[in-house]
C-alpha positions as CSV (number, residue, x, y, z in Angstrom):
1,M,172.5,179.7,85.1
2,N,172.6,178.3,88.6
3,R,169.5,176.2,87.9
4,S,171.2,174.9,84.8
5,I,174.3,174.0,86.6
6,W,172.3,172.2,89.4
7,A,170.4,170.3,86.8
8,W,173.6,169.0,85.3
9,V,175.0,168.2,88.7
10,R,171.9,166.1,89.5
11,L,172.1,164.3,86.1
12,L,175.8,163.6,86.2
13,G,175.6,162.5,89.8
14,G,173.1,159.8,88.9
15,V,175.0,158.7,85.8
16,G,178.2,158.6,87.8
17,I,176.7,156.3,90.4
18,L,175.4,153.9,87.7
19,A,178.8,154.0,86.0
20,V,180.6,153.0,89.2
21,L,178.1,150.2,89.8
22,L,178.7,148.9,86.2
23,W,182.5,149.1,86.8
24,R,182.5,147.3,90.1
25,L,179.7,144.8,89.6
26,G,179.4,144.5,85.8
27,T,176.3,144.3,83.6
28,G,175.1,140.9,85.0
29,A,173.1,142.4,87.8
30,F,171.4,144.8,85.5
31,L,170.6,142.1,83.0
32,D,169.3,139.8,85.7
33,G,166.8,142.4,86.6
34,L,165.2,142.0,83.2
35,R,165.4,138.3,83.2
36,V,163.7,137.6,86.6
37,I,160.6,139.5,85.9
38,D,157.5,137.6,84.9
39,A,153.8,138.4,84.4
40,G,152.8,137.4,87.9
41,T,155.3,139.7,89.7
42,L,154.7,142.5,87.3
43,G,150.9,142.3,87.8
44,T,151.4,142.3,91.6
45,A,153.6,145.3,91.5
46,F,151.3,147.1,89.2
47,A,148.3,146.5,91.5
48,I,150.3,147.8,94.4
49,G,151.2,150.8,92.3
50,V,147.5,151.5,91.6
51,A,146.8,151.5,95.4
52,T,149.7,153.7,96.3
53,T,148.9,156.2,93.5
54,V,145.3,156.6,94.6
55,L,146.4,157.1,98.2
56,C,149.0,159.7,97.2
57,A,146.3,161.5,95.1
58,W,143.9,161.4,98.1
59,R,146.7,162.9,100.3
60,W,147.2,165.7,97.7
61,C,143.4,166.4,97.8
62,L,143.4,166.7,101.6
63,V,146.3,169.2,101.5
64,A,145.0,171.2,98.6
65,R,141.5,171.5,100.1
66,G,143.1,172.5,103.4
67,L,144.7,175.4,101.6
68,G,141.4,176.4,100.0
69,L,141.9,174.9,96.5
70,R,139.4,172.7,94.7
71,L,140.7,169.3,93.6
72,S,138.6,166.2,92.9
73,L,140.0,162.7,93.5
74,R,139.5,161.8,89.9
75,S,141.5,164.7,88.6
76,A,144.2,164.2,91.3
77,V,144.6,160.5,90.3
78,A,145.0,161.4,86.6
79,D,147.5,164.2,87.4
80,Y,149.4,162.1,89.8
81,Y,149.8,159.3,87.2
82,K,151.0,161.9,84.7
83,A,153.5,163.2,87.2
84,L,154.8,159.7,88.1
85,F,155.4,159.0,84.4
86,I,157.2,162.3,83.8
87,N,159.3,161.7,86.9
88,A,160.2,158.2,85.7
89,A,160.9,159.2,82.1
90,L,162.9,162.4,82.7
91,P,166.0,163.2,84.7
92,G,165.7,164.8,88.1
93,G,162.6,163.0,89.4
94,V,160.6,166.1,90.2
95,L,159.5,167.6,86.9
96,G,156.2,165.7,87.0
97,D,155.4,167.2,90.4
98,V,156.3,170.7,89.1
99,D,153.9,170.1,86.1
100,R,151.0,169.0,88.3
101,A,151.5,171.9,90.7
102,V,151.6,174.5,87.9
103,Q,148.8,172.9,85.9
104,H,146.5,172.8,88.9
105,G,147.5,176.3,89.9
106,R,146.5,177.6,86.5
107,E,143.2,175.9,86.7
108,E,142.5,177.4,90.2
109,G,144.0,180.8,89.4
110,D,146.7,180.5,92.2
111,V,149.9,178.9,91.0
112,G,151.9,179.8,94.1
113,R,149.4,178.2,96.5
114,S,149.2,175.1,94.3
115,V,152.9,174.7,94.3
116,R,153.0,175.0,98.1
117,A,150.3,172.3,98.3
118,V,152.4,169.9,96.3
119,V,155.4,170.7,98.4
120,L,153.5,170.1,101.6
121,E,152.0,166.9,100.2
122,R,155.4,165.5,99.2
123,T,156.9,166.7,102.5
124,A,154.3,164.8,104.5
125,G,155.3,161.5,102.8
126,Q,159.0,162.2,103.4
127,I,158.3,163.0,107.1
128,V,156.6,159.6,107.6
129,L,159.4,157.8,105.7
130,L,162.0,159.6,107.7
131,S,160.3,158.8,111.0
132,V,159.7,155.1,110.3
133,G,163.1,154.7,108.7
134,T,164.9,156.3,111.6
135,T,163.0,154.2,114.1
136,V,163.7,151.0,112.3
137,L,167.4,151.7,111.5
138,L,168.0,152.5,115.2
139,T,166.3,149.4,116.6
140,V,166.6,146.6,114.0
141,P,170.0,145.0,113.3
142,S,171.3,146.4,110.0
143,P,174.6,147.8,108.5
144,V,173.5,151.2,109.6
145,L,173.0,150.2,113.3
146,T,176.5,148.5,113.1
147,Q,178.0,151.7,111.8
148,L,176.2,153.8,114.5
149,R,177.5,151.6,117.3
150,A,181.1,151.7,115.8
151,H,181.0,155.5,115.6
152,G,178.8,156.4,118.5
153,A,180.6,159.6,119.5
154,D,180.5,161.1,116.0
155,V,176.9,160.2,115.6
156,A,176.0,161.8,119.0
157,A,177.8,165.0,118.0
158,A,176.1,165.1,114.6
159,A,172.7,164.5,116.3
160,A,173.3,167.3,118.8
161,T,174.3,169.7,116.0
162,L,171.1,168.9,114.1
163,A,169.1,169.4,117.3
164,V,170.7,172.8,117.9
165,A,170.2,173.8,114.3
166,A,166.5,172.8,114.5
167,V,166.0,174.9,117.7
168,V,167.7,177.9,116.1
169,L,165.6,177.5,113.0
170,V,162.4,177.4,115.0
171,V,163.4,180.5,117.0
172,A,164.4,182.3,113.9
173,V,161.1,181.6,112.2
174,G,159.2,182.7,115.3
175,R,161.0,186.0,115.4
176,L,160.8,186.5,111.6
177,R,157.0,186.1,111.7
178,S,156.7,189.2,113.9
179,G,158.4,191.4,111.2
180,A,157.0,193.3,108.2
181,S,159.5,192.3,105.6
182,R,158.8,190.1,102.6
183,W,160.5,187.2,104.4
184,A,158.3,187.7,107.4
185,R,155.2,187.6,105.3
186,A,156.5,184.4,103.6
187,A,157.2,182.8,107.0
188,R,153.7,183.7,108.3
189,T,152.2,182.3,105.1
190,A,154.2,179.1,105.4
191,V,153.3,178.5,109.1
192,A,149.6,179.2,108.4
193,E,149.5,176.8,105.5
194,I,151.3,174.1,107.4
195,R,148.6,174.4,110.1
196,S,145.7,174.4,107.6
197,G,147.1,172.0,105.1
198,L,148.9,169.4,107.3
199,L,148.0,169.9,110.9
200,A,144.3,170.7,110.8
201,R,142.2,168.3,112.8
202,R,140.2,167.2,109.7
203,N,143.4,166.6,107.6
204,W,146.3,165.1,109.6
205,P,144.7,161.7,110.4
206,G,144.1,161.0,106.7
207,I,147.5,162.4,105.7
208,V,149.3,160.1,108.2
209,L,147.1,157.1,107.2
210,A,147.7,157.7,103.5
211,S,151.5,158.3,103.9
212,T,151.9,155.2,106.1
213,A,149.9,153.0,103.6
214,V,152.0,154.4,100.7
215,L,155.2,153.5,102.5
216,A,153.9,150.0,103.2
217,G,153.1,149.7,99.5
218,H,156.6,150.7,98.5
219,L,158.1,148.2,101.0
220,A,155.7,145.5,99.6
221,T,156.9,146.3,96.1
222,F,160.5,145.9,97.3
223,V,159.6,142.5,98.8
224,V,158.1,141.4,95.5
225,A,161.3,142.5,93.7
226,A,163.5,140.7,96.3
227,R,161.6,137.5,95.9
228,A,161.7,137.8,92.1
229,A,165.5,138.3,92.3
230,G,165.8,135.1,94.4
231,S,166.4,136.6,97.8
232,H,165.1,134.4,100.6
233,A,166.1,136.7,103.5
234,S,163.5,137.3,106.2
235,L,161.4,140.4,106.2
236,L,163.1,141.5,109.4
237,R,166.4,141.4,107.7
238,L,165.2,143.0,104.5
239,T,163.1,145.9,106.0
240,P,166.1,148.1,107.1
241,L,167.8,147.6,103.7
242,M,164.7,148.5,101.8
243,L,164.1,151.6,104.0
244,L,167.6,152.7,103.2
245,A,166.9,152.4,99.5
246,L,163.7,154.4,99.8
247,L,165.5,157.1,101.8
248,A,168.2,157.2,99.1
249,M,165.5,157.7,96.4
250,A,164.8,161.1,98.0
251,L,168.3,162.3,97.0
252,P,168.1,164.6,93.9
253,L,171.1,163.0,92.2
254,N,169.3,160.6,89.9
255,V,168.3,159.9,86.3
256,G,164.6,159.2,86.3
257,G,164.9,157.8,89.8
258,W,167.9,155.7,89.0
259,G,171.3,156.1,90.7
260,P,171.3,156.5,94.5
261,R,168.7,153.7,95.0
262,E,170.9,151.2,93.2
263,G,174.1,152.3,94.8
264,V,172.7,152.3,98.4
265,T,170.9,148.9,97.9
266,A,174.1,147.3,96.5
267,W,176.1,148.6,99.5
268,A,173.5,147.7,102.1
269,F,173.1,144.1,100.8
270,G,176.9,143.7,100.7
271,A,177.4,145.2,104.2
272,A,174.6,142.9,105.6
273,G,176.4,139.8,104.4
274,L,174.2,139.3,101.4
275,S,175.3,139.7,97.8
276,A,175.9,143.2,96.6
277,A,175.1,142.0,93.1
278,Q,171.8,140.6,94.2
279,G,171.0,143.9,96.0
280,L,171.7,145.7,92.7
281,T,169.4,143.3,90.9
282,I,166.6,143.9,93.4
283,A,167.0,147.7,93.0
284,V,166.8,147.3,89.2
285,V,163.7,145.1,89.4
286,Y,162.1,147.7,91.7
287,G,163.0,150.5,89.3
288,L,161.3,148.5,86.4
289,F,158.3,147.8,88.6
290,A,158.0,151.6,89.3
291,F,158.3,152.5,85.7
292,V,155.6,150.0,84.6
293,A,153.3,151.2,87.5
294,A,153.7,154.8,86.1
295,L,152.7,153.8,82.5
296,P,149.0,154.9,83.0
297,G,150.5,158.4,83.1
298,L,151.4,158.0,79.5
299,A,147.8,157.1,78.7
300,V,146.7,160.3,80.5
301,I,149.2,162.4,78.5
302,L,148.1,160.9,75.2
303,T,144.3,161.1,76.0
304,R,144.6,164.8,77.0
305,A,146.7,165.6,73.9
306,V,144.0,164.0,71.6
307,A,141.2,165.9,73.5
308,R,143.0,169.2,73.1
309,R,143.6,168.6,69.4
310,R,139.9,167.8,68.9
311,A,138.8,170.8,70.9
312,K,141.1,173.0,68.8
313,H,139.8,171.5,65.6
314,A,136.2,172.0,66.7
315,A,136.9,175.6,67.6
316,Q,138.2,176.4,64.1
317,P,135.5,177.8,61.8
318,Q,134.5,175.3,59.1
319,V,133.8,176.7,55.7
320,T,130.6,175.6,54.0
321,G,129.7,175.4,50.4
322,T,128.5,179.0,50.4
323,G,132.0,180.1,51.2
324,R,130.9,181.3,54.7
325,P,132.1,179.7,58.0
326,A,129.7,177.2,59.4
327,T,129.3,179.3,62.6
328,V,128.1,182.2,60.5
329,V,125.7,180.1,58.5
330,A,124.3,178.7,61.8
331,E,123.6,182.2,63.0
332,I,122.0,183.3,59.6
333,L,119.7,180.3,59.2
334,P,117.5,181.1,62.2
335,V,117.1,184.7,61.0
336,R,116.0,183.5,57.6
337,E,113.5,181.1,59.1
338,L,112.0,183.9,61.2
339,V,111.7,186.2,58.2
340,G,110.2,183.4,56.1
341,S,107.6,182.7,58.7
342,G,106.5,186.3,58.9
343,A,107.5,186.7,62.5
């Protein structure tokens, strides 16, 4: 019941944000997002999407192998494309990741470990995004930096609270690991898998490299969307705004990725002295780019569905003219040949 309520909250939250944007800015910004796209920008965004998807799949391979799971890059790319399409087509934005985690876990015989591998893989990307985003937002002029300067005392208090909470959490986990309860075993497992999946010497350089390159690809896609929407602002001015939009995409209140991204981008562009309507158009174009970049996932779904149907059809016994299944006839014929030959 609680999961059902939370699912509705996430869905209604994303719909609510889009409804407010339509009410305040009208439909023009949304429609402009469809009009400004051409074959050139779409092709560029798709190519960037291919690169970022392969890098994400490689990151997943590194983490999964670090946890002792087998995962080839080819399978990881196909599963990642499938997950991206499901995330883009269905509310919530995480159902695709759940699907690839469970499917890979069933293949490997360890669903729990596979789920944790996907969680760690996604977490690695979010850590890099949060680190780069925080650094840029604290150093490059932006609406966020302006707000931070205007409310410095409140921000300092909030930062101190978060720091204390982080220390308390680390101490609590450290003490919990020494116990014998179920939570203690879970804490020990989590720490061990973080070390082997993310922090191992053979893994972390590739994970950091892949995550940084993926973030650069997302920013490049935003730049393509901004130029397509007619924005001529410099990259230095656009980067903090785009990072804000990417951080907003991590919020679970969305409809197939739509909602917080559009709301935050519209606010950020308006607060930066640019057009809020143009910011919304850029977010819409980015969303369309992301959806098109995920379309190979639909091909993966259809191809696998056809393959399963053919395998199921091939597994069914085919009746021959003798009234016996073909498999039975195939087994009888060699026996008759042996008898006829006198063997």
